[in-house]
C-alpha positions in Angstrom: 7.1 -3.8 18.8 5.0 -3.3 15.7 7.0 -2.6 12.6 5.9 -2.1 8.9 8.4 -1.9 6.3 7.5 -0.8 2.8 9.6 -1.6 -0.4 9.3 -1.8 -4.1 8.9 1.9 -5.0 10.8 3.6 -7.9 10.6 5.4 -11.1 8.4 4.0 -13.9 7.1 5.3 -17.1 3.4 5.9 -17.6 1.6 2.8 -18.5 4.1 0.7 -16.5 3.8 -1.5 -13.4 5.2 -1.8 -9.9 4.5 -4.1 -7.0 4.9 -2.7 -3.5 5.5 -4.9 -0.5 5.0 -4.2 3.2 6.4 -6.6 5.7 5.0 -6.7 9.1 6.5 -7.8 12.3 5.5 -7.7 15.9 1.8 -8.5 15.3 -0.3 -11.5 14.6 -0.6 -10.3 11.0 -3.5 -12.6 9.9 -5.8 -10.9 12.3 -5.6 -7.5 11.1 -7.0 -5.2 8.4 -4.2 -3.8 6.2 -4.3 -0.6 4.2 -2.2 1.2 1.6 -2.4 5.0 1.6 -0.6 7.7 -0.5 0.5 11.2 -0.2 1.4 13.4 -3.2 3.4 16.7 -2.7 1.0 19.4 -1.4 -2.0 17.0 -1.0 -3.5 15.1 1.9 -2.8 11.5 2.5 -5.5 9.4 0.9 -6.5 5.7 1.3 -5.8 3.7 -1.9 -6.8 0.1 -1.0 -7.6 -2.0 2.0 -7.9 -5.8 2.7 -9.5 -7.5 5.7 -8.2 -10.3 7.6 -10.5 -12.6 5.5 -9.3 -11.1 2.2 -12.1 -8.8 1.3 -10.7 -5.9 -0.7 -11.7 -2.3 -1.3 -10.2 0.4 -3.6 -10.4 4.1 -4.1 -12.3 4.9 -7.4 -9.1 6.5 -8.8 -7.2 3.2 -8.7 -10.1 0.6 -9.2 -9.4 -1.8 -12.0 -5.7 -0.9 -12.1 -4.3 -1.7 -8.5 -4.7 -5.0 -6.8 -4.1 -5.4 -2.9 -3.3 -8.9 -1.6 -1.8 -10.5 1.4 0.5 -13.4 2.3 -0.3 -14.4 5.9 2.6 -16.8 5.9 5.1 -14.2 4.9 3.3 -11.5 7.0 3.2 -9.2 4.0 0.7 -7.1 2.2 1.3 -6.2 -1.5 0.0 -3.6 -3.9 0.2 -4.5 -7.4 0.0 -1.4 -9.5 -0.7 -1.5 -13.3 -1.3 1.1 -16.0 0.5 3.7 -13.8 -0.4 7.4 -14.5 1.7 10.4 -13.6 -1.1 11.3 -11.0 -0.1 8.1 -9.1 3.2 9.7 -8.1 3.3 9.8 -4.3 4.8 8.3 -1.3 2.9 5.1 -0.6 2.4 3.9 3.0 1.0 0.8 4.5 -1.0 1.0 7.8 -2.8 -1.1 10.2 -4.8 -0.4 13.4 -4.8 -2.3 16.6 -7.3 -1.1 19.0 -7.0 2.7 19.0 -3.4 2.8 17.8 -2.5 3.3 14.2 0.8 1.9 12.9 2.5 3.2 9.8 5.6 2.4 7.8 8.1 4.8 6.6 6.8 4.9 3.1 8.2 4.2 -0.4 8.3 6.7 -3.2 6.6 6.0 -6.5 7.3 8.4 -9.3 5.5 7.9 -12.6 7.2 10.0 -15.3 8.5 9.7 -18.9 
């Protein structure tokens, strides 16, 4: 059974940093593309960052240069380091992977950027 469990969200002031983690189980983690998405209130879910099994990364333009996605294939965990946070980064953040035609999602972790 595939499980993705996010952690690390919280309340942070503008300009601050957070690191999100997503622990995967039930899959051969190193084989799979991993993604971070977010959904702000009243908005559609959007892709924030992705990382291939080989470690190639890609970012939404809104977070390029501020966020860094990484993975630890020993710990079966994908991370999202978020720096220089802005109020518009406030959202629920989800990790995701796809195996064949099936997408798997975590339960999400809330990030709130506010003074």
